[in-house]
KOLGU-328974 format. One record per residue: residue number from 1; chain; residue in one letter; x negated, y negated, z negated of N, C-alpha, C in turn. Coordinates in pm, 1 decimal. Example, Ala and Ser with C-alpha at 12.3 -4.5 7.8 and 13.67 -1.06 7.14 Angstrom:
// residues 2
  pos  unit  code      n_xx      n_yy      n_zz     ca_xx     ca_yy     ca_zz      c_xx      c_yy      c_zz
    1     A     a   -1319.0     569.0    -780.0   -1230.0     450.0    -780.0   -1320.0     330.0    -780.0
    2     A     s   -1285.0     225.0    -708.0   -1367.0     106.0    -714.0   -1290.0      -3.0    -787.0
// end
This chain:
// residues 62
  pos  unit  code      n_xx      n_yy      n_zz     ca_xx     ca_yy     ca_zz      c_xx      c_yy      c_zz
    1     A     m  -14318.0   -8627.1   -6975.7  -14261.2   -8748.5   -7033.8  -14128.1   -8778.8   -6965.5
    2     A     d  -14031.1   -8818.4   -7041.5  -13898.2   -8852.6   -6991.4  -13901.5   -8993.3   -6933.2
    3     A     e  -13879.7   -9002.7   -6800.3  -13887.1   -9132.9   -6735.4  -13750.3   -9187.1   -6696.9
    4     A     m  -13642.3   -9128.8   -6748.7  -13509.6   -9181.2   -6718.8  -13494.9   -9319.3   -6780.6
    5     A     n  -13427.6   -9408.8   -6709.3  -13403.8   -9539.8   -6769.0  -13285.3   -9531.8   -6864.9
    6     A     e  -13266.3   -9635.1   -6939.9  -13165.0   -9634.5   -7046.4  -13025.2   -9607.6   -6993.7
    7     A     k  -12988.5   -9662.8   -6877.6  -12853.3   -9643.4   -6825.8  -12827.6   -9498.1   -6786.5
    8     A     d  -12933.2   -9421.1   -6754.6  -12915.7   -9281.6   -6715.2  -12920.0   -9185.7   -6833.5
    9     A     r  -12965.7   -9227.9   -6948.6  -12976.2   -9139.0   -7065.0  -12840.8   -9086.1   -7111.0
   10     A     q  -12735.7   -9160.1   -7089.6  -12604.7   -9121.5   -7139.4  -12539.3   -9013.1   -7053.4
   11     A     w  -12581.4   -8994.3   -6930.1  -12518.6   -8899.3   -6839.2  -12565.4   -8757.5   -6869.5
   12     A     r  -12471.3   -8661.5   -6861.8  -12500.7   -8520.5   -6888.1  -12459.0   -8436.5   -6768.6
   13     A     r  -12533.9   -8330.8   -6745.4  -12505.3   -8237.3   -6636.8  -12488.5   -8098.4   -6698.0
   14     A     s  -12398.5   -8022.5   -6643.2  -12373.9   -7887.5   -6692.1  -12498.5   -7801.0   -6679.0
   15     A     s  -12520.9   -7716.1   -6776.4  -12633.0   -7622.3   -6768.3  -12610.6   -7519.4   -6658.2
   16     A     y  -12486.5   -7505.7   -6610.1  -12455.5   -7414.5   -6500.2  -12494.3   -7473.8   -6364.8
   17     A     s  -12523.2   -7600.5   -6361.7  -12556.2   -7669.1   -6236.8  -12704.9   -7653.1   -6208.7
   18     A     t  -12736.2   -7571.8   -6109.7  -12877.4   -7547.0   -6079.3  -12916.0   -7586.5   -5937.5
   19     A     n  -12820.0   -7612.9   -5850.2  -12852.8   -7641.6   -5710.9  -12837.1   -7789.1   -5673.4
   20     A     g  -12808.0   -7875.3   -5768.0  -12796.2   -8017.8   -5740.4  -12660.0   -8063.8   -5693.5
   21     A     n  -12569.6   -7971.6   -5666.5  -12434.4   -8007.1   -5623.4  -12342.9   -8008.3   -5745.0
   22     A     c  -12341.4   -8118.8   -5813.4  -12262.3   -8121.2   -5936.2  -12216.2   -8263.4   -5968.5
   23     A     v  -12137.3   -8270.5   -6070.6  -12098.8   -8399.2   -6125.2  -12166.9   -8415.3   -6260.2
   24     A     e  -12180.2   -8538.4   -6302.8  -12234.7   -8570.1   -6433.6  -12127.7   -8645.6   -6511.5
   25     A     t  -12130.5   -8632.0   -6641.4  -12033.0   -8699.5   -6725.4  -12102.6   -8781.3   -6833.5
   26     A     a  -12032.2   -8880.7   -6881.9  -12081.8   -8964.4   -6991.3  -11961.7   -9021.7   -7065.6
   27     A     s  -11982.1   -9052.5   -7190.7  -11876.8   -9115.6   -7269.4  -11859.2   -9259.9   -7223.8
   28     A     a  -11733.4   -9301.5   -7213.1  -11702.9   -9440.6   -7179.0  -11640.2   -9511.2   -7298.9
   29     A     g  -11641.3   -9446.1   -7414.3  -11583.1   -9504.7   -7534.4  -11432.7   -9489.1   -7539.1
   30     A     q  -11377.6   -9496.7   -7654.4  -11233.1   -9487.9   -7677.9  -11171.4   -9361.2   -7617.2
   31     A     g  -11247.2   -9250.8   -7620.4  -11196.6   -9122.9   -7571.5  -11199.5   -9107.6   -7420.7
   32     A     r  -11256.8   -9202.7   -7349.6  -11262.4   -9196.1   -7202.8  -11392.8   -9130.6   -7157.5
   33     A     i  -11390.2   -9070.8   -7037.7  -11504.7   -9001.3   -6981.3  -11538.3   -9061.2   -6845.2
   34     A     k  -11667.6   -9092.0   -6823.1  -11713.6   -9136.3   -6691.6  -11759.9   -9012.3   -6614.5
   35     A     v  -11731.5   -9007.8   -6484.1  -11769.0   -8895.9   -6398.4  -11834.2   -8952.1   -6272.9
   36     A     r  -11949.8   -8894.6   -6232.9  -12016.5   -8939.3   -6111.0  -12077.5   -8820.1   -6037.3
   37     A     d  -12105.9   -8840.3   -5910.1  -12173.5   -8741.6   -5826.9  -12322.6   -8750.0   -5856.4
   38     A     s  -12383.3   -8638.2   -5893.1  -12525.7   -8639.5   -5929.6  -12615.5   -8677.4   -5812.5
   39     A     k  -12569.8   -8655.1   -5689.5  -12650.4   -8689.3   -5572.8  -12641.8   -8838.5   -5538.6
   40     A     n  -12550.0   -8910.7   -5602.1  -12532.0   -9053.4   -5575.1  -12517.4   -9126.7   -5708.7
   41     A     a  -12620.5   -9117.2   -5790.2  -12614.2   -9171.6   -5926.2  -12590.7   -9322.4   -5929.8
   42     A     d  -12633.0   -9393.7   -5827.7  -12611.6   -9538.5   -5825.1  -12478.4   -9576.6   -5761.7
   43     A     g  -12405.4   -9476.8   -5713.8  -12277.0   -9501.6   -5649.6  -12165.1   -9519.8   -5750.4
   44     A     p  -12042.9   -9520.9   -5703.0  -11927.4   -9541.6   -5792.1  -11906.4   -9422.7   -5885.3
   45     A     h  -11836.0   -9446.9   -5992.6  -11797.0   -9339.3   -6083.9  -11652.5   -9359.5   -6125.8
   46     A     l  -11591.7   -9250.8   -6169.0  -11453.9   -9254.4   -6218.9  -11456.1   -9267.3   -6369.7
   47     A     v  -11354.2   -9328.8   -6424.9  -11335.3   -9331.0   -6570.0  -11199.2   -9269.4   -6596.5
   48     A     l  -11199.8   -9158.0   -6669.2  -11077.0   -9084.4   -6697.3  -11042.1   -9094.1   -6845.3
   49     A     g  -10914.0   -9107.2   -6872.2  -10866.6   -9100.9   -7009.6  -10872.5   -8957.4   -7059.2
   50     A     k  -10856.2   -8940.3   -7188.6  -10866.3   -8807.2   -7249.3  -10769.5   -8708.0   -7185.4
   51     A     e  -10645.1   -8748.3   -7165.9  -10545.1   -8657.5   -7110.1  -10578.6   -8619.3   -6966.3
   52     A     a  -10624.9   -8716.3   -6886.6  -10662.5   -8688.4   -6748.5  -10783.1   -8595.0   -6743.2
   53     A     w  -10879.7   -8614.5   -6832.4  -10997.8   -8527.9   -6837.3  -10958.3   -8383.7   -6872.3
   54     A     i  -10872.1   -8367.9   -6971.0  -10825.2   -8233.9   -7010.1  -10752.3   -8167.7   -6894.6
   55     A     s  -10667.1   -8241.5   -6826.3  -10593.7   -8187.3   -6711.8  -10690.4   -8147.4   -6600.3
   56     A     f  -10786.7   -8233.1   -6570.5  -10884.9   -8206.6   -6465.6  -10963.8   -8080.0   -6496.2
   57     A     t  -11020.0   -8071.0   -6616.1  -11101.5   -7953.7   -6649.1  -11016.9   -7826.7   -6659.5
   58     A     s  -10891.5   -7838.2   -6698.4  -10803.6   -7722.1   -6703.4  -10779.6   -7665.8   -6564.2
   59     A     m  -10764.0   -7754.4   -6465.6  -10743.5   -7709.0   -6326.9  -10868.9   -7640.6   -6273.2
   60     A     l  -10985.9   -7685.2   -6314.3  -11109.8   -7622.0   -6268.0  -11124.7   -7481.3   -6323.3
   61     A     k  -11075.7   -7459.5   -6442.5  -11088.0   -7328.3   -6507.8  -10985.4   -7228.3   -6456.6
   62     A     a  -10881.5   -7277.6   -6391.1  -10772.2   -7189.5   -6345.1  -10811.3   -7108.9   -6223.8
// end
């Protein structure tokens, strides 16, 4: 049974993340993306605009 609460349902983790050291993402509306550390789900998170998200993920792929 899925016991996640409603606020956690929106967060997604990469299928490549298997060791717990990852970030999670969620939609923040209006093309923005929320990013948080999966090990500190109740901690702060970043909200990135579409252009910043594209730039960030492009640097990770390089």
